[in-house]
N, C-alpha and C positions, 0 to 999 in steps of 0.2 A: 645649357646645363639642366638636367631634369630636376623637377621639383621633388621634395620628399614623398609626396603621395604617388607620383608616377614611378619612382624607384622602389617603392614598398611592394611587398609580397604578401598576399593573403592565403593562408593555408588552413586546412582543416585539422583540428586537433582532437576532438572528441566527437563520436558519432553514436547515437542511439537511434536505431531504425528497426523496422520489422525484420525478423530472422526469416529468410526466404529459402535457405538451403542448409541441409545437414547431411553429413556422411561420416561413418565410422571407418577407421583404419584398424582392423582387427579388433582386439579388446583394449587397446592402449590408448588410442587417440580419437578425438572427435574434431572434425572440420566443420566450421560454421560459415555461412555467408550472410553478412549483414551490410546492406547496401553493396558498395564495390569492394568491401574489405573482407579478406579471407583470414580467419583465425584458427589457431590450433590449440586444443585443450588436452592436457594429459588426464587420463582417467585414474591414474594411480592416486591412492588416498594421501591427502585430500586432493580432489580434482582442482587443477590450476591451469591458468592460461600460459601457453609457452611463447607464442609469437603471433603476429598479425602483419598483413601486407595488403596495400591497395592494388588490386589486380585488374579490375574492369574499368577503372577511371570514372566514366560517367554512366555505366550500366549497373544494374542491380543483379547480383548473383542469384541465379536460380537453379544451378546444378553443379555438382562437383562429382567428377568421374575419375577415380584412381585407375591406373593401369595395372592389371593383375595378370601376372605371367601365367599363360595356359589356364586361366580361370581357376587356378587352385586357391584354396583358402589359405590365408596368411596366418601363420602361427606367431603368436606373440613371444614365444620362447626363442624362435630362430631368426626373427627379423628385427633389425634395428631401425628400419625405415630410412636407410640412406639412399639418397638419390631416387626416391620414389616419384614417378612422373604423375602429374594430376592435370586434367583438362578442366578449366572453369569456363562456364558460359552463363549468359543472362542477356535478355534483350536481343540485340544483334551482334553482341560481342562474344569473342572466344579467345581464350589464351592458355598456353601451355607453360606450367610452372613445375618446379621440382622441390621436394621436401627432403631435407638432409639433416645430418647432425642429430639423429635420433629424435626428430620432430621438433628440433629447436630453430630450424632455419628455413626460410621460404626464399627461393630464388626464381626470377623471371627467366624464361628459356626463349620464348618467341615473343614478337610484337603483339599488340592487341589486334586481332583480325576482326574487322567490321564487315559483316555480311550485309546483303540487301533484303534480308527478310528475318523475322524473329525465329530464334532457335528454341525448339522445344525439347529436344533430347540429343545426346551425343553418345556414340558407342564406339569403344576401341575395337579395331579389326586388325586381322593379320595382314602384314605387308612386308615386302622385300624391296629395298634394304631397310626402309624406314616404316614406322608404324603408320596406320591410316586411321581416319576418323569417319564414321558414318554420322551424318548430321541430318536430323529431321527438322523441317521448316514449317512454319505456321500455315502455309498455303498448300498443304498436303504434297510435299515434295521431299526428295532425298538428295543429299549432297555427299559426294566423296572427296575428302580433303586429305592432303598431306599434313601431318600433325605439326611439324616444325616450320615448314615454309609457308603453308596455307595455300598451296596450289590446288586448283579445282580439277580433278581427274574425271569426274562423271557427275551428270545431273539427271535425275529421273523424277517425274511428276505423275500423280495419279490423274486419270482422265476426269475424275470428279474434283474439280478445283475448288473445293469448299474450305472454309476456314477451320482450323483445328484448334481446340482448347488444350489438348494434351496429346502426347505421342510417346510411344515406347518402341525401341529398337532391340530386336532380338536376333542373334545369329553370330557365328565366329568370323565370317568373311562377307565381302560385298555380294558374291554370288548367292549366298545362302541367307541373306539379311531378310527379315520381315519387319514391317512397320504396322504397328497397331495404333490407330489414331481415333480420338474422340472428337467428333465433329460438332459443329454448331447446331446440327439438326438432331441432337440427342442420340446419335448412333455410334457404334463402334465399327470401324472398317479395318480390314486386314488385307494388305497387298505387299508385293515385293518387286524389286527392279529385275527385269529380265534382259539378259545379254550384257555385253561388255562395251556397248557404244557409249561414246561421251554423253549423248543426250537420248532420251527416250520417254515413252509413256507406258503406264501399267494399268490394268484393270483391277477393280475391287474383286477379291477372291472370297472373302467372307464378310458378312454383315451381322452384327449382333443388335437386336432391338430389345427394348424393354424399359430404358430409362425415360423419364419425362422431363429431364433437365440436361443441361450440357455436362460433360464428363471433365472433371478437373484433375484427376490422377488415375494412373494405371500401374499395376504391378504383376509380374509374371513370375511363378515358382517353377522352375524346371523339374524339380524332383517329383511334384504332385501334378504337374501339367495343369495348373489352375491359373486363371486370370482374374484379377480383382479390378473393379472399377468403382471410383467415388464420384458422386454426381451432385449437381445442384438441387436435385429432388430429395435431398437429405438421406439418400440410401447408399448402402454398398452392396454391389452384386458380385457373386463368385460364379465364374464360367468355367466349364470343363472344355477346354479348347484342344486338348491333345498336346503332342509335342510340337513346338514351333521352332523354325529356323533349321538350317542344314538341309538334309535330304527329305525331311518331313514336309518342308514347306510351311504352309499356313494351317497345318494340323487338321483337326477333324473337319469333315465336310459339313456336318450339322452340329455345331456347338450347342451345348445346353446350359441353362442357367441352374446352377446347384442351390444357391441360397440368396435370398433377398434380405439384407440385415437393416432393420430400421431401429435406431436408437438415439440418433443425434436430433437435436432441436433446431439445427439450422444447416446450412450447406456444409457438405463434407469436402475438405480440400485435399486430403492425403490418405493414402492406404498403402499398407505393407503387409506381406504374407510370410508366414512360417508354416511348416508342414501341418500343424493342428491349431494354429491361432491366426486371427486376423486383427491387425492393428489399424485403427482409423482415427482421424482427427479433423476437427472442423471449426466452423465459425462460432460455435457455442462454447469454445475454450476447453473442450473435453477431449481427451484421448481414450478411446474404448478398446479394451482388449476382449475380442470375441472368442469364446471357446467353441471349437468346431463340434466337439461332443455336446450332447445336450441341446440339440436343435438350434445351434448358433445363438446362444444366450450371451449376454455381456457378463463376462467373468470378473472384470475389474474396470474401474473408471479412474483415470489419472487426471488430476486437476492441479494446475500450477501456473495458469496465466490469467491475466485480468481480461476485461471485456475486450472484444476485438478479434479473438479466436487464435487458433493454432495455424500457422502458415507452413511449417516444415515438420517432417516426421522422418526418423531414421531408426533402423533396427540392426544391431551389430550381427557379426557372423555367428556368434555363439547362439543368438536367439534363433537364427535361421536353422542352425543344426541341432536344435533341441537340447543343447547342453548348458543353457543359461547364458545370459549376456546382458547387453545394455539396450535401453530404448531412450531416445532423446525426442524432445519437442522443442520448437521455436515458436514464439509468439508474436503477434502483432505489436505487442507491448514492448518488444526488444529483449524479452527474457529468455533464457535457455535453461531447460530442466532435463535432468537425466535420471532414469530409474534403473536399478539393478533388477532385471527380471529373472525369477527363479527358474530352474531347470523343470522342464515339462515332465509331469508324472506319467508313468505308464497306466494303461487302462485298468490294470489289476490293482494298482496302488491308489486309485482314486476312490474317494468316498463322497457320498452326497452329504454335504454339510448344510444343516438347517440354517436359515438366516438368523433365528434366535433359538437358544437352547433353554429347555426347562430343566432346572437344576434338581428337580424331584424332591422338593421340601416334604419331609415325613414328621409331622408333628401335630400336636392337638391345637385346634383353633386355627385362625386365619392369621397369616403373617401381616404385620403392620409396619414394622420398621426394619430396615435391612442396612447393615454395616459391614465393612471389610477389615479383617485383622491379618497380621502376617506373623506367624510363629515359626521360627526356624527356617526362614526362607519360604515357606509354604503359605499360599493364600487360602484363608478360611473366611467363611461367612458367618456373621452373627445375625440372628433373626429374632425379633421380639413379637410375640403373638397377642391376640386380644384376650388370651387366657391368663396373661400375666407371666408367661414363661419365656425364657431366653434360651435359644438353641445355638449351638456352634456346629457348623456343617463343613465337611471336607469330602468331596467326591460324592458318593451316594450315602454317606454315614452322616446322620444328624443326631446329636447328643444334647439332652437337656442339661445346662450347666447352672440354671438358677430358676427357682419357682417363687414367685412373689405372693401367691395367695390371692384371696378375694379382693384385697384393696387394689390390686393392680390389674384386675380384670376388666375388660370392656374398653379400657382406655389406659394408655401409657406413651410416654415419650422416652427416647433412648439416644445417648450419644457416647462415643468411645474416643479414647486418646492413648497415646503410648509414652512411656517414660523409661529412661534408663536409671535403675537402681544401684546405688554404690555397692561395689563388691558382689554384684549379682551378675550371673552369666549371660542371660538373655534380656530382651526387652520385655517390659511388663505392660500389658494392655489393661486399661481400666474402663469400666462401663458404669454408667449412671442412668438409672430408670426412675422417672417420676409418674405419679398417679393423680387421681381426682381429689384426694383428701389432703394434699400438701405434703405427702411423703416422698422422699428421694432416697433411693438405695444406691450406694456407690460400692463397687466390689471389683477386685481383680478378676479378669476373665479366666485365668488359670487356677485361681483359688477363690471361688465365690464365697466360701465360708468365712473369709476374712473381711467381708464387707461391713458397712456401718449404715444405719438408717438415720436419715436427717429429716428435719421438719421445715418446710418452707411455707409457713402459715397454715391456715385452715381450709383454704379453697384449692382450686384446680391448679396444677402445675402445668403451665402453658408450654414451657420449653426448658431443657437443660443444655448447658453449654460448658465446655472445657476451655481453658486458656491459661497461658503461662503468665505469671506475675513476678514482680521483684519484691522480695521480702528481705529487708535488712541487707541489701546489696548482693543477696543471693536469689537465683531464679527458682521458682517452684510452680506447682499446679494450683489452680483455683477453679472451683466449681461454682457455676451460676445456676440458679433456678428462678424462673419468673413465676411468681405467685399471684395472688389477688391484690386488688387495690393498687396495682402499679409497683409493687415492691419486687426487687430482684435480690434474692438472698445469696449470700456469698459464704463460702468456706475455703479455707486453706487446707489442701490435702497433701499429706506426706506418705510416701510408701517406704516402709521400713522392713528390714529383714531380722526376724528373731529366731529363736530356737524352734519354734513350732512352724516357721514359715513366714510368709508375709503378713503384715498387719498395717492398717491405716491409722494415721494420726491426724485428727480433725481440729481446726481452730476456726471459730466463727469470726467473720469480718463484718463491718458495717454494710448494710444493703444499699443498693441504688434505688432511687425514686424516679420513676418515669413521669413525663408531663402528662396532665389529664388529657385523655382522648378515648375514643371508642374501643380501639384494639390496643390494649395497654400491656404488651409483653415483648420481651426481647426476641430477636431472631438471629442476631450475630453479634460477636464482640471480638475485639483484639487489644492486646496491650502494646502500647507505642513504645518501642525500644529506644527511640531517641528523646522521648519525654518521660522521665522516670515517674513512675506511679501514676500514669495517665492511661486512660481507656477509652477507646472509640467504639461506640455500640450503635446498633441499628434496630429499630423496632418495627412491629407489624403495621404501624401507621405510615411508614415511610420516612421517618425522621432519623437523623443522625445526631448522636448525643456524645458529648465529651465530658468525662468524669475525672477528677483528680482525688487522691486520697486526702483525708481531713487533716492529717498531721501537717502537710505542707501549708494549708490555709491557716491552721492554728499557729503554727510556728511564725508565720508572718505576723499574725495578730499579736503574738507574744512579743515580738520585737517592737512592734508599734506601741504596746502598752507601757513600755519602760520610758518614763519621762514624758508621757503624753497626758493631755487633759482627760478627765473622766468622760467627757462628751464623745471622744474618739474611741474609747475602750468598749467594745461590744462583743459579747460572747453569744453562743447559740442557746445558753441556758436562760437568757432573758433579762440581761442588765438594761437593755433597752427593749421593751416589749410593747406590743399594741394589743389591746384587749377591747373590743367593741368600739373601735374607732378612737379610743382615748389613749394617749402616749403617757407612760409613767416611767420616769427616770430615777433609778436607785443609786444613791451616792454611796461609794465605798472607797476604801483606801487602795493605793496602787498595789500593794502586796497581796490584798485579797482578790484583786482582779486576776492577777497572774496565777494565783492558786486555783482560782475557779476554771481558768483556761486549761490548766494542766489536768485537772480532774475531769473535765468534759472529753479530753482526748482518750483518757484511759478507761473511764467508767461507762460513758454513754456510748455503748457500742450498737445500741438499738436505733440511735438517730440516723436516719437515712441520708445519703449523699445525694445532692441535687446536681444536675448538669451544669458545667461552667460555660458551655457553649452549645447551641441547638440550632440545627437546620431543619426546621420543622416541615414534614411532608415533602421533602426535597425528591424523593423517589416515588411519589404518588401515594394514592390510597391503598395500593395492594401490597406495600410493604418492602422493606430492605431484605435481601436474601443473603448477602455476605459482605463483610468487611475484612480487609487485610492490609498489611503493611509490607512494602517491599522497597529496600534501599531508601529509607526515609520518607517515602511517599505512600499515601494511603489510597486504596482502590475500594470502591463500594459498588455493588450491583443491586438492581431491584427489578421488580416486575413492571417497570415502566419502559424496559428495553434499553436501559442506558448504563454504561459505566462512567462513574464519577471519580475523577482523580483529585485528591484533596491534600492540602498541606495544613499543618497546625503551627501557628505563630502566635506567641503570647496568649496561649490557651484560647485561641479563636480559630474555629474551622473555617477554611476558605477554599471554595471550589476552584480548582485550576482549569480544569477542562471536562467536558462532557463528550463521551464517545458513544455513538449509537450503533446498534447491531444492524444486521440486514432487514429489509423490510418484511414485516410480519413476525419477526422474532421479538416479541414483547416481554417474554419471561426469561430473564437472565438469572443464573443461579450463582456463578462464580467466575473468576478469571483464572487462568492457567498460564503461569509464567514460563517462557521458553529459555532454553540454554542455561537453566539454573536448577537448583534443588530446593526450590521454595517450598513453603508448608502447604501451599495450594496444589502443588503438583505431585508430590510423592509422599508416601506415608513415613517420613523420617521421624526420628524420635525426638523428644522434647529437648534433650541435651544437645542434639545436633543443631537444632534451631537456635538454642542459646549461644552456641559457639558461633553461628553465623551472625547473630546480632552483635557479639563481641568483635568479630572481625570487621563488621561493617563500620562499627564505632572507630576501631583502630585506623581504618583506611580513610576516615573522614567522611563517611557517607552519612548525611543528615546534618542538622544544625546549620552552622555558618558555612560549612564546606559541603553543603548538600549536593548530591549528584544532580547534574543538569539534565542528563538523559532520562526519559522515561523507560520503564522496562518494556521489552517486547512480550506481548501477552496475546492470548486468544480468549474468546468468550464461550462459556458453556451455559446452555439454557435449552428452552423448548420452543420450537417452531411448529405451531398447531399440535399434532399428535406425535411429533418426533422430537427426540433429543438430539441437539445439533451442537457441534463445535465450530465456531466462526472465527476466521482470521480477519481482523479489521484491517490489518496492513496490507494484505494481498487481495482482500475482498473475495475470499473464496470459503466454501464450506468443506471443512476437513472430515467431519463425521455426521452421519445421519442415521438414528436408530428409531424405527417405529415402535415406540413403547406405549403409546396411548396418551401422552399428555403429561403435564407437570404435577397434577394432583396425585402424587404417589411418592413413596419412598424409594431412593435410588443412591447408588454410589458408583463413581467412575474410577477405573484403574488404568493409568497410563501404560503403554506397552513397556515390557521389560527389555532394556537395552543396556548392556554392560559395557559397550564399546564407545559410546558417545553420550553427549548430553541429549536431552529432549529437544526435538525440533518439530516444525509444523508438520513435516511429512510423516512423522511417527505417531502423532496424536491421533491421527485418523484410524490407527490400528489398535487403539485401546479397547478396553472391555467395559461395557455398562452392565451393571447388576441392578435390577429393579423388580418391583412387585406389580403383577398384572393379573387381574381377575383371580385373586387368592393364590397365585403361584409365584415362585421365585424364579425369574428369568435372567438370562444373560446373553449379550449379543455375540460373545465369543467364549470359548473355553478359558478358564482362569489361568491355564498353562500356556495360552496362546502368546508367542513372543513377538509376532509381527515382523519377522526378518525376511519374508519372502519378497517384498517389494520396497525397496529403500530408495528414496529420492534425494537428489542433491541439486542445489541451485548453482549453476555455473555463472549465471549473470542475471541480475535482478531486473525485472521489467518495470517500466513507468506507466504511463497511461495507455489503455488499450484502444480507445476510440479517438485518438487525436488529442493534441495539446492546442488549446485555444489561445493561451496567453502566458507570457513569461515575464519575470520581474527579478532583478538582481538586488540583493541585499548588501553584499560586500564580500570581502575576502578575509580569511583567517590564516595565519601562518605561525610557526614556531621557529624562532631563530633565523628566519629567512631561508630555511631549507626546503620546506614543503608548503606549497601554496594551494588552498582550497577556496574555489569560488563557490559562493552560497547563492543558489537560485531558487525561486518559488514558481511553480507551474500550476496552471488550472486546466482542467480537461473536460472533454465531453462526457466522461464517465462520473461526472458531479464531484470529483475529489480534487483536493489541493495537495501538492506534494512539495516538500521541502527537500532540496537536493544539495549535495556537496560534490563539486567537480574538481578533480585534480588533473590538470591538463598534461603534466609531465608523464604520468603513468596511465593516462586515459581512463581513470577510474571515476565512476559515477555511484555515489552512495546515497540511498534514500534515507533521510534523517527522521521524516515524519510524514504521515499521510492524514490529512483532515477530511472527515467525511460528513460534514454538517450541512452541505448544500443538498437540495432535493432536485436540482436541475443542473444543467451544465454551467460551467464557470466560464464567463466571457472576458472578464477584465480583472486586473490586479493592480494594486498600489501599495506602496510602503513608505515609511518615514522613519528615519533613525532616532533612537532614543538613548540616553545615557551619554557618557563622556567617551566611550570607546569608539575609536575609528571615526571620529567626527571629521577629521581633516582629509579623510580619504585614504590615509596610510593603513598598511596592513597591521592587524593586531591579533591577539589571541582570542578575541571574543567580539560578538556582534549582538546588539540589542535593537530590535526594530518593532514597529508596529505594522502589521501586514493587514490589508483589506482585500477582500475578494467579493465579487458580485456577479450575478448572471441571471439565469432563467428564474421565472416565478417571482421576480422582483425582490430577491433575496440578497442581503448584504451581511457579511461576517467580518468580525474584527478579532485579531489575535495579536498577542505579544510573543515574539520569538526571541529566545536567548540561545545563541550558538557559541559553543566554546570547544576548544581542543582538549580531548582527553589525553592526560599526560602519560598514561599507561600504554594506551593503544596507538597514540599518535593520530587519531582520527577524530573529526568533529562530532559533537552530539548536540542534540537539540532539546530545549525545553519549551513546551507550548503552554501558554496561558490563554484561555478564552476570555475576551473582554466583553463583547456584546454581539448580538445579532439582531436583524430588523427585517421584517416583511411588510410590504404595503397592505396586503389583504388583512393582516392582524391589526394594523394601525387603523384601517377603515372600520373595523369591527369595534374599536374603542371609542369611536367618535359619538358625540351626542347628535340626536337628530339625524342619524345616518340614513334614515329612511327617506329623507328629503334630498339626498345627494345621490349621484350615480356612483355605483361601485366601480372600483378599478378593474381593469381587464385582467382576469387571472393569468393570462398569457404574456403579460408585460415582462419585458426582459431589460436588464441593464446592459447597455452595449458598450459603453466606455466610461472611464472614471479618471478623475484628476484629484490629487491629494495637495491640500494647502495647509501646512502647519500654522496654527494660530495660538501662539504662546507655548507653554510647557504642558498643559493639560488638555486643551481642546484642539481638535483636528477637524478641518472642513473638507468635505468630500463633495465634489460636484460630479453628477451622474447624468449621462445621456440615456434616455429611455426609448424603447420601441414604441411607446403610445404617443410620442411626439412631445413629451414633457422634458424640461431640464430641471433637475432637482438638486438641492443643496442640503447636505446633512452635517450635523455636528457630532463628533464622537468625543466623549469625555472618559478618559481611562479610570480616574479615581472613582467615579460614580457608576461606571460600566453601563452607560446609556448612550443610545443612538436616537437623535431627534432630528426630524425634518424641519428645516428652517425656512425653505422657500421652494415653491415649484411654479412653473410657468409653462403653459400650453400654446406659446406663440407659434412654434413650429407644428404644423398640422400634418407632420409626417415624421417617420423614424429618425431619431437622432444618432448617427452613427459614430461620432467622434467628439471628444471633449478635451480641451486643454486649458490650462490657466497660466497666467504670468504676473509676477509681482515686480514693481519697480518703484522708484522714488522720484517725486517731482523736484523742482528747483527749491522748494520749501522744505525738503526732507520728509515730505508726506507720503506714506505708502499708498500705492494704487494697486487694485486687484482688478484684473481683466479676465473675463471668461470667454473662450472661443468655442463655438458650437458649429458642427457641420452635419448636414442632413442628406437625405437621399435625393434631393433635387439639385445637388451640386453647389449650393449656397454656403458661405461661411459667414457667421453672424458673431458680433463682438458685443458682450455684456459688461456693464460697469457694476462690480460688486464691491467697490471700495468701502461702502458704508457699513458692510458686515464686519470689517476689521475693527471698527470702533466698539468697544466693549459696552459703552453706555447706550449706544444707539441700537445695538444688535438685538436686544430684547424686543423692541417695538418695530424693528425693521421688517418691511413688507416686501422688499425686493423690487426690481424693475419689472415692468409688464411687457417690455419690448426691448430688443437690442438697440444700441445707438448707432450701429454700423453693420452693413450687410453688403456682400459682393458675391456675384456668381463666378465660380472658378472652373467647375467641371461640368461635363455634360450629364453625368449621372451621380451616384452616390459617392460621398467623400469618406473613405474608410479610416484614414489615418492623419493625424496632424502632429507637427513638431515645431518648437518655438526656440529661438535663441537670440541673443543680442547681436546686433549688426556690427560687422567689423569692416572699416574703410581704411585702406592704406595702413594697416597695422595697428590702428587705434579703434577702441571700442566706443560706440555711440550709445550713451545711456538711454536716450529716449527714442532710439530706433531699433526695431526688431525685424527678424527674418521668420516669416510664416511659411512653412513647407507643408504641402498637402499632397496626398495620393488617393486616386479614385478608382471606381469601377471602370472607367474608360481607359485605364492604363497610362494616364497622364500624370506627370510629375510637375508641380508648380511651386514656385518660390515668389513670395510677396515681400517687398521691402516697404515697411510702413513706419511712419513717424507718429508718436503718441504725444499729444499736447494736452495739458491741464488747463482748462480755461479759467482765467482769474475773474470770475463773476460771482454774483450772489449765489447762484445755484451750484457753482464749482463743478461743472460738467467736465467730460473728457471727450476729446475729438481725435480722430485718426485721419491722417493724410496718407494716401497710397502713392509712393514714390516710383517704384518700378514693379513690373510683373513679368516673370519669364516662365516659360513652360516648355516641357519636352513631350510632344504629343504621344509617342509610343516609347515611353521609358521602359515598359515591360510589355510583354505579349499577353498578359493577363491582368486582372485587377491588382492594384497595389494593396498589400494588406500589412505592410510594416514600414515604418520610417523612423530613423533615429539620427540625431545630430551628434557626431563624435566631437565637433568643435564647431564655432561658428562659420568655418569654411569648409567642413568636411561632413558629407552626408552619406548614409547607408540605407538602401531600400531593398526590398524583397517582394516576391509575388509567387503565386502558385505555379508560374513557369519555371520554378526551381533555379532562379538566378539571384545572386547577391551582387549588387551593383554598388560601386563606390563612385561618389560624385563630388566635385569640387565646386563651391559656391563662391564666385567672385563678383566684382562690380560689373562684369560683362555678361553674367548669366551662369547657367549651369553647364558643366562639362564632365562627361563621363570619364573616369580614370581606369577603373578595374572592373571586371566581370568574372565571377566565379560560379561555377555549377554547384547547387546544393542538392545533397540527397535526401532532404526532408520534403516529402510530397505534401501538397495542400498547405503550403506555408501560411500561417495565420498570425504570427507575431514575431516581433524582433526586438532585441535590446543590445545596446552598445555602450561601451565604457573604455576609459583609458586605464591600463593596467599600471601596477606599481610593484615594487619588491623585486623578487627573483625573476618574475616573468613580466617583461617589459612589453611595450607596444599596445596597440588597440585591440579590443576584443568585441566579437559580435556572436551573439547566440540567436539561432532561428528555431522556431518550434512549428509544429504542424503534425504530420504523421511520423513523430519522432522528434529528436532534438539533435542539433549539431552546433558545435562551438568552433569558431574561426578565430585565428590570430592574425593581426596585420603588423608585420615586422619589417625591419630594414632589409631591402633587397639584396645589398652587397653582403651582409652577414649571412643571409640564407643561401646566397649563391656559392659562398666559400664552403659551406658545411654539406649541402645536399644536391649539388648541381648534378653529379653523375647518377645518383639514384633517381632523381626526378625525371631526367631525360630518358632513363630506361622505362620508367612507369608510363610516361607519356607517349612512348613510341607506338605508332599505329600503322596499320596497312589495310587498304580497302580490298575486299575480295569481290570481284565482278563476276556475275553469272551470265548466261547466254542471253541474247535478245528475245529468244522464244519465251523464256521464262518471264522476262520483264513484260512482254506483251500479255501473257497470261495473267 
């Protein structure tokens, strides 16, 4: 009888791999190849995934060729895509399938044909009675195949038997077929088979020279007779080759190069042609649209993939026929993006659009401040000049709407806002202007004569700000003006309609007092909707300040005053006052105290309010640029290049997370929220913002029911001399406008889209209005709607440069219906991603992207926190501490809270930054550091093991590339990371670290540390003393391991530990130590741990047995994990997943499965629970793949027929002559 392991079946459930093939079916469907899986996406709004099928088994799809009858274009109106035949190829595999049921069903027609050479291109040929296939092979040969049976009819090879990197077949039949090949010698060769013999040779008829690198992609446009080639030399070349195929043969005898297009910053992988456009994509992650007119300049740049580049490119039939269509890109990150490309304009319709527009400001003086207002759906520009005048501009018309006189000349600050007035037809825009003498003028833009003049002290008005406030349960406008001596004056402004028009009603409010500093004025402020009468402000010194209204504080004092001692009754008027260091207490009756408090609230309006919570200089000395609140969470930006996400609890500001922009972008101005109508994104009115706040409160956003998920946002700021919008989630630049830098007034208008919410692909088409060299400039026309190029994300990508490590946090489910596995991955692109994977629907959702590392992430660790899911059962939430470490000796710690969103049914993630640590910064804080050797700046953390030490402290053991083993302690409450111990016993790189805790016979806990290095040795350290809290302060740590054994011939990449199981019983003091190394060997050590009952209380180890499998993998082992004490999973860059059973007799291989994740670098395995039973294994490398180990009998009953059909194969044998060649 077979064991449960032998009868089990391991199958792939989720795959994220580089997208290597794309093909459009008309304007309706997009076919994608990701690994061996062919997927069909419908392009009808909204674009959705229809179906998918594993086609090539162990080969990666590199080409999709639909059969088009008579080469006619397929009309989306007349075709339902029933029984459409497709040929799929990649590597050495070829397969014929059909697409039916309107694109909803994929069926296998032929077995998988395995050729003896790599396939570069396949072309449908005319054949009787069955269609034929022309196949281009990598060794410069042509093969004629029957499509269904796979029989070889003819084989022709070129006399130049060089290796091809790319090939293209052109022609309707075998006799007229032409092969264009890109050789390894940087040449393009054209030749064709001659004659109808089964075998033959052909000479090269045309040779195109010019590239200095190998050719990766070819494209031929029959209409214009152009040939395009993309090369390793970062260029795209266009050739006039004439008509190819048919009676014309190989075209022009002397082909000429029409254009050489340089614009990519790395290798160019793909190229596609239309009659007047060239599309190219490459390793730099950009897809360039080249306009043929205008000397081949770049007309548009499409970006939508992370680092790693674009691996596949497709253009639909509509784009080729100049009537508008789709363009799609597939990236190395596994993402798929599509863009709607507009119809090409005729030459007579084209106008030369300037990169920047001069709006032609016509007024006296030089413009200093520019703002944007919207009246009647028309965008208008408001400009304030150094002559104290305000102009309103529309088109070429500029009208003076307000003149401030001499007091407002040479200096002024201006800010605008909008409000909906009761019983008034349109939105009212209010403008406030401040001057050097403390004057502030507030007036409606449409009726300046109704303004009021306010006084903000006697000195300079540094800034004016508008914000909404809560007055007596109703929302209204508040005007803030930063004056001298750190006072911020406030007024309540009401807009009322009278018989003569609009007029303003003003009420003075108590001012704010800023902390003493050099630059003492406000730069931004927001009212907290979830904290009534509380305000978050940012100043020019970089501090964040929290203010609350005095009535709340005084009301609490009033309650305390009733029935309390006079010692505890204190008011701001001085019942307990300090004068010249002497404290004088005035005794009064309780009634008099209460009366004094009430009088101080109503009468003392000039007494300033001090902040109740301050984060001094948190944004650096250059100041805070914006503060805003979204769904109960505060977001602040500054000129330190950071976005800080904060929460307010008990009137205390707490920084939850810090998000940095791209390198060099140190001047951030604001955040723009996506998929919402937030105040930072569109110019909505005040009443709309109030309603949004009420809705958020009703939905439970904020407070105790605060939304876990952070808002999706982008950063707007300045990078050198350019205004940039940066997407931190996708790590891409959405917009860049060369405006001259940040020291200027500007305003950004998002694109006008009435059909959908704002997304990342539309923000890049917004308009920036700014002042440059005394002129009012704009990046686009204000009427530009940005609807020409609209992008959609069909599938979101992960890491572009490979995933180096993976860690599972747990699973969340709701009612047992949907199971989401939560994974954390670290990549070579320096980011850490939090993923939610639903195996049933094969969905991968990116919950958060952490970008705090400055180098690649090599290792991850996690420890569960809270009561949720501690027993391993599924729950609706997960709370974990996650640790990431990698290059530049950098360590980061986060707290993640993942919950299911009840409305959307999908998990959301809340990220809180706990602490960070870098060795070079710690060395700089040391005393007498000039007497010590500075750490190597290239030190990398190679491996990490997490040891929970009580509720607060967590111990981290790290193996380092400089030969050290280091121990850190992380305390969540104090948010500190401290190094407790380091030892340089190993004089070589420490590749792997593992820890093990057990109890001896006296119930005393023992902590052992296992370290493995590049010399193949495994050492064991005794760290038991660090668990003793009393001795941990003075603990120095061991200077050498107490046990060492050579196991491998070279480096040990991975370790795994488990209790030893003998005859169904667990041995407490016996463990299994499993290791995998660079030599491809898999070893298992059975050891006994004994605690010596002596005065020193040492630990000894006895090696009982040692088993090894010399060639467990054909490449270095990079991942090991124990599913149970008797079940082991291993992986390697040889793309195999091996399942091993560990018995008292040794190791025995049970299952082997091919993995489509190249360069496998990490592995994690666990036992599933809930609706998805069985064991799970996830492998990471150049992508991510999730496997499920289930009962073989159950799987056989459900999918035996389909699996047999998918695994059906047939070998295609060529002639012996070709094999010799």
